[in-house]
N, C-alpha and C positions, 0 to 999 in steps of 0.2 A: 549391409551392404547398407548404402543411404535411403533401397528402394525403403528397406523393409525394416528401417533402423524407429524406433519409438523415444528415442531422446534420454533424457535425464530419469524419467522417470515411471513412464508407461502402461497401461488403462490398469494393469493391478495394484495401483499407487496412488496411495489414500489424496496425495497432493491431486493427480489427475478427478478426484472425484468431490474433492475440494470445488479443484477453481473451474468448472464449470458451472458454478453457478453462476447468476449475473449477476447476486448480489452483492460483490466483491469492491464494484466501486463505490460502494460504499465505505470499504474496507482501503483501499490504498488513501480515501479522503483522510480519515482517520486517524490514519497513520501520522497525513502534514502535520496534522496540528498534534499528537503527539510527540512530534520530529523535530517540534519547531521549540520543543522546552528543553532540550539543548543546547549550552549558550554555544557550545564552543564547535559543534553541529554544524549550527544555524549561521554563526558565523563566516561559517565554507559553507554556502548554502549563499547566506549574500550577499559578500565578495565577489560570486564566483560567477551567480546564472541569474538568466534575464528573464526568470520568470513573470513577473513584473508585468513585464512588454512580448512576453513570447507567456503564457501559461500554460494556456491550451497545446500550442507546438509540443513542449517542453508535456502536458501533460500521456499526448501523443507518443514520444518518443521513450514515455517512460511505461507505457501499456506495452509497448507494439516491444520491450523489453525483457520484460516479466514475459508475454505472450514467448516468446519463442525461450527462455530459458526454462517454460516449461511448457510446450509443444512441440517449437525445435528438434533437427537431427540432433544428437549429440556434439558433431563440428558448427550447426548453424550455434548452440547454446556456447558451446566451446570462444565460435570468435566475437560473439556478441560480448563477451566476461573479457574477451583478450582488449576489444574495444574501449571498456569503459573503463579497464584498466588503466592503458596507458594515456587516456583524458584526464584521467583519477592522478598519474603521476606526474602531470604539469602544473597542476594546481596546487596554489599555495594560501592565505588564510592567515589574519591577527586577531590570536585573540583579543574582546576587548576588555579585556577584567585587567592581562596581564603586558597587552604590547609583546606578545611573542608571536615571532611567526611561524607555523605550522603546516605539518604535508594535509593537503587532506582524507587522504587515505591511512592516512593512523588505525589501527589496526581498531583504536576504541572506537573511531567516529563511525567504522563500516560495519562493526558489532552492534553499535545502538541503531541504523538503519535498518539494519538486518536483523533487529530481532522489533524492533518495533515493527515492521511492514507482516513478519511472518504472523505474529500473535494478536494486528491486525484484521488480518485476510482469516485464522480462527475462530479469532470471537465475536467478532463479524457473522459467520458462518455459522456461526452455535446462538448464539441471540437469535439471526432469523429465522432455525428453527430445523437447521442445517441436519440431517443425524448421525451426530459419530461419537464413536467406542472413544471408554478411554483410552484404550489398547492404538485406538485408531490417531488421535490427540498428539498420542507420542511416535508414533510413528509419521509422522505428517512433519512436529520438527524433525525429527529422524532426520528424516526426508531432506527436508532445507535448507538439510546442513553443505548441498551440494550447490546449490546456488549462491551459497557465502562464498563457497572455494570460486567462485565465479570473480570474486569480488578480489578476491587477495587474502581473504582467511583461510586460517585452518581448522579442518574441519575439527578438531579438539578442544578451541576457544571456543563453540558457540553450542549454545545450551539446548541439547534438543529432546528436554520433558520439560513436561509442564512445569514436572517442580523445580526446575532448572530454569526456565523459563522465570514464572516467577520468584528463587533464587537472585535472577539478574537485576530484578526491578527495585527488586527491596535496595542492594546493594547499590544502587545509581540516583536510588530518588537521590539522596542528598546533593549529587552535580546538576540537579538540575533547577532550572528557576524560569521562572516567567521574565525574560528582558523585554527591552524597548522592537529587540527585532520578532520575540516574539509575537506578537500583544499585534504588532503589527502586521503578521505574514498571516495569524487568524482571524483577525480583521477582509486583508484580502481573499484569503483561504474562501471567506464567508459569503464573502459580494461582491468576483474575479467580474467583468470586461466578459461579459457572455457573448461566444461569437456567431452565435446566428443570429438573423435579425430583430430584436424584440416586438414585440403588439403593444403598443405603449395603451398606457390612458390618452384619453384625450389634453390635450395639448395645456389647455387651460386649468386642468390639477395641477400642470405642475410638477409630476411625475413619470419617470419613465420605467414602471414598475410591474411589466407584463407578465400574460403567465408563464409562460418557460424562468424568470425569474424570481416571479412568486414559485417555484418549484425547486429552483436551483437551493432558495433559501432554506426551503422544510429538508431538501437532503441535509444539505450543509450542517442545519440542525440537527439534521441527527445524531451523522455523522461524527459530530462533539461533542453528544452528550453519550455516547455510545465510549469514548476516554473511559477511562478508569477511575474513581471516583477519584483519590487521588490528582493526577492530570486536573481531572476541572477544578479539583481547589485552587494548585498551584495557578489554574487562568483568571482564581479570584470566584468563580464561583463556586455555591454549596456543591456540597459531594455525596447529596437527595439520594437515596433507595427507588424516589418514587420518579426522579430522571430519570436513571437508571431504565426501572419500568416503563415508562410513558417509549422511550426507545427503544426496547423489547420488542414492543406492541405493534409500534409501528417500523423496524426496518418486517417484522414479521408478513404486515401490510403491505408496504412492499417492495418481502421477494413474493408472493405469489401473486400479485400483481405482473411482477416480470418473468413469473415461470411458465404463467399466461398465456405468452406471447408464442406466436410461433417461430421453430426451434431457428432457425433459417435468420431471425433477426436475435437471437440468444446466442447465436454459435459465430463467432470471427475464423475468418478462411483459416490464421495457423492451428483452430483447433479442429475444424474437418479433414483438414491437409493429417495430421497425428491419428486420429479415428481413423479415416481410408488406414494411413500403412498400419496402423495396428491392426485391422482386417484381415487385408493382404500377411502380412505375418501368418496372423492363427491357422490363414489359408493356406499359408504352404507348411505349417507344422503338420 
């Protein structure tokens, strides 16, 4: 029954344990920086997306999709996946290096987006202080093959353990580079138009950097620094251990601040609804 359907994962999954953490919004930004380093994937986004005109709308739609796949019922998750597959099936792009037109739902591109997203969720959470044992890490990657199926990937073609993810990154790194589109996207991610009214400094100063923008810049800088050292080097930065250490300290402090907020502020309606279904299912047993 849908009323007691806990969806693709459920309360005993590592996925639910991980995604209850509000710090994962930083992980989402980290994954976007990382994804931009794949020239073909970046071309697909740049040529088909209106993210520059509707950055926050796209962010909300992406967050809703992730929330639905994690906390929605099985039917809701499958419906969301079907909509996404149908959308991707209509879209093509031109490879800027070869001039070849390609479908954006090529398995290689879908796999890149999937791996960078789930690895970003996991890595950011662990570095923020979320306790996860090694077997839980592998279980998370294995569980997330279910979301890979939703976008059209065969589960056996998707890395399902930490070792497999590391091997995947080693194999794909020669294909990655900072293109002009990647650099422009990274700059946009770091300083996008903000959706709320900004508290500007006096007009005579000539700046428009009020508290909300400074706060976002700090989050964006942390997300960028949380990338693997090899990714930061591709962007032209230094892959120094001190950069990673500084990012770890910042993301841990941010997680502590977020977890101190009232639960109603930290949990969205989809998460609360999923927990209520899980409680009803447990009571029925």
